C-alpha positions as CSV (number, residue, x, y, z in Angstrom):
1,M,0.0,0.0,0.0
2,A,2.8,2.4,0.9
3,I,4.5,1.8,-2.5
4,H,1.2,2.3,-4.3
5,S,0.6,5.6,-2.5
6,F,4.2,6.7,-3.0
7,Y,4.3,6.1,-6.8
8,Y,0.7,6.9,-7.7
9,G,-0.4,9.5,-5.1
10,W,0.1,13.1,-4.3
11,N,1.2,12.6,-0.7
12,G,3.6,9.7,-1.0
13,D,6.6,11.7,0.2
14,R,4.7,12.6,3.4
15,L,3.7,9.0,4.0
16,V,7.3,7.8,3.6
17,E,8.4,10.6,6.0
18,I,5.9,9.4,8.7
19,L,6.8,5.7,8.2
20,D,10.5,6.5,8.5
21,M,9.8,8.0,11.9
22,H,8.8,4.6,13.4
23,T,6.4,6.7,15.5
24,T,3.7,5.6,17.9
25,D,2.1,9.0,17.8
26,E,-1.6,8.4,17.1
27,K,-2.0,11.7,15.3
28,L,0.8,10.8,12.8
29,L,-0.4,7.3,12.4
30,K,-3.9,8.6,11.6
31,E,-2.4,10.9,9.1
32,A,-0.6,8.0,7.4
33,V,-3.9,6.0,7.2
34,D,-5.7,9.0,5.9
35,I,-3.0,9.3,3.1
36,L,-3.5,5.7,2.3
37,N,-7.2,6.1,2.1
38,S,-7.1,9.3,0.1
39,E,-4.8,7.8,-2.5
40,E,-7.0,4.7,-2.6
41,S,-4.1,2.5,-1.7
42,I,-6.1,0.4,0.7
43,K,-8.7,-0.3,-1.9
44,Y,-6.0,-1.2,-4.4
45,A,-4.5,-3.7,-1.9
46,Q,-7.9,-5.2,-1.1
47,D,-8.7,-5.6,-4.8
48,L,-5.3,-7.2,-5.5
49,A,-5.7,-9.5,-2.5
50,A,-9.2,-10.5,-3.8
51,K,-7.9,-11.2,-7.3
52,T,-4.9,-13.2,-5.9
53,M,-7.2,-15.3,-3.7
54,K,-9.6,-15.9,-6.5
55,D,-6.9,-17.1,-8.8
56,A,-5.3,-19.2,-6.1
57,W,-8.6,-20.8,-5.2
58,K,-9.3,-21.7,-8.9
59,S,-5.9,-23.4,-9.2
60,F,-6.0,-25.6,-6.1
61,E,-9.7,-26.2,-5.3
62,K,-9.8,-29.1,-7.7
63,F,-7.3,-31.0,-5.6
64,L,-9.4,-30.7,-2.4
65,P,-12.2,-33.2,-1.9
66,D,-15.7,-31.9,-1.6
67,C,-16.4,-31.7,2.1
68,D,-17.3,-29.3,4.9
69,A,-13.6,-28.4,5.5
70,K,-13.2,-27.3,1.9
71,E,-16.3,-25.0,2.2
72,D,-15.0,-23.7,5.5
73,L,-11.6,-22.9,4.0
74,H,-13.2,-21.1,1.1
75,S,-15.5,-19.1,3.5
76,L,-12.5,-18.2,5.7
77,S,-10.5,-17.0,2.7
78,K,-13.4,-14.8,1.5
79,Y,-13.9,-13.4,4.9
80,L,-10.3,-12.5,5.3
81,I,-10.4,-10.5,2.1
82,Q,-13.8,-8.9,2.5
83,R,-13.8,-7.9,6.2
84,D,-13.7,-4.3,7.2
85,L,-10.8,-3.3,9.3
């Protein structure tokens, strides 16, 4: 997300500055998150994770037997991608 924001956003330099501080200051951390949101870097990461999971699931689901555990694994993977943080 930070790389996406740095290369494709307007405030990437400020984000790198905050990250380089290794700060625990909540105000600065909120600013960093706000930068990631404003540059749509979080959405980009979520979309990329969803695509990666979808592609991975297609490639290995055929090797898993049909059972409750397979459905649970698929549900868990979708939840981890779609949850709100």
